[in-house]
C-alpha positions, 0 to 999 in steps of 0.5 A: 500500500502506497501512502502520501507523506503528509509533510513532503507529499512524497509516496512511500510503500508499506506492507500490512503490519508496518502500515502506519495510521493514515487519513483517507480521501473520498471524493468524486473525480474531475477532469484534472486529477493528478495521477501516480506518474505525474506526482512521481515526476514532480521532483524531476520537473524544472520550476519553469516547466509548464507541466509542473505548473499545470499539475500544481495549479490543478484542482486535483492537486488542491485536493491532495494538498488539503487532505495532507494538511488536514491529516497533519492538523489531525496529528497524522503523518500519512494520507491516501488518495486514490488518484495518485497512490495507485499506479493504474497502468499496472493491471495487477496493482489496480486489481489488488487495490480495488479488491482491498479498497473497502479494507483500506477505508475501514482501517483508515484513522479518519476519512475526509469526504470532499464535496467539490460541488457544495459551495459554502462561504464562511459568511453564510455558514453558521450551523449545519444545514442538510441542504448542503448535502442533499444535492451533492454528486458524491451521493450518486456515485457508486464508489462513494457508497463503500467510502461512506459505510467503511470508515469509522469516522468521516468529516465532510468538507465543502469546496472551499474545504469548509468543515460541514460535519462528521458522520457520527454527528449527522448520521440521521441526515445521511440515512434520510439521503441514502436510505442506509440504516443509521446503525450501519453508518455508525459501525454495525456489522453489514451482516445485520442487513439482508443482501437485497437491502445492501444492493438497494443502497446502490440502486440509484448510484452510477459509475463511469464504467459499467463493470465498476458498478459491480466492482465497487460493491465487492467490499459490501459483500465481503467477496473478491474477484478478478477485474475483467474490464470489457465484460460489461454487465456480466461483471454484476452477474459474476458478483452475485455468483461470488456472493451466492457461494458464501451466503444462504440469504435468499434475498439475493433473488428478491429483485424485480426485473426491468421487464416487470416494471410495466405492471401498473397494477401494484401501487408501491410508494415509499413514505420518506423519511420513515422509509415505510412501504405503502401498498395499495390493493391489487387491481382487477385482472383486466388491468393486467398487461399480457405477460407474453408481451415481455416474455422475451425479456425473461432471463436467469436468477440473477439481477442485471444491475443494482437498480432491480433491487430498488424495492427490495430493501424491505427484506430484513433478517430477524434477530436470532431467526434465519429467515427474513421478514418484511421490515415495516417500521411502526407496524407489527411484524408478520410471523411467517412461521413454517419449518426450518428453512421456510421462513423467508418472506418469499417462501411464505408467499409461495407456500402459504406457510406462516401465521398471518397468511391466509388464502385469498378468494382468487387462490392467492394470499390475503394480508390484512386489509387491502393488500395482496388479495388475489395476487397469486394464482 
């Protein structure tokens, strides 16, 4: 692992046990980032060199300087910035770095999240306002998801490096913005959440390269796999295959294909900020489109991208109970019952097992008033 000496801004290499405490930077990439090669070449460039001037005046170098200066202020001698601490010309090094990324952010003493599109002037800044964060591009990028979850603590900074607040101080606001459980943001184990819930956190995020939408999620599921840029959407299929090898969480299959999004018959909307699903009654069969019209889109058991898990965050593990239950804050939990291994919500729908599930008039299931009546035949 390469680290930046926060005083000299020179790169130094460390191995596992010998790695010192360091600060780590989280940010969104711009057009003028400083690469590993450029930073290494700086000492060899003359002061009159145009290349040197371009590097030193770039926004990328500004971030590096500010990160290192903040690390020194926080009593740390080293920092890590992804743009310049990884030699991306080496495919082996890039693969190792991406597979280690979640661990590196988790092991960092502190993380600095730089929100380059949040402009807060000193004269305007009196106290924290959630509006400073809500529109930030940082919350829409795939790589920034693990950078929000993994670190023990994060300090958010605006474009002028004005401190906005710590993750521990504004965790409830971050939960409202991202729909990530506050307990997870405060350090709870990811194993306390279902696979589908973790996938849903990435449903509205994007990456520049298609494959990175899978690679940026490896740490959230504690899996490793080789990078194959050029494979496109197949990377996300590989990710799910790797997850399935070590997990018996059936919520990995609780996704809704894009082909089924045409269905206007089930009205699901989310009540924020409580994140409570509100369901309406299943409409008459005459309102249901012909499924054969989209049969050509039917495929295998894996989702094609995280967006297909957008409505699956409601599945949560029940403490001390292997199966999953619908998570509806403020409501009494369903007791799905059933034999061992039959307690998942999906299994209850399919088999009719569990207290609270009854047979509907049309051969389906009825859950309380106005929900799922006659949904299955």
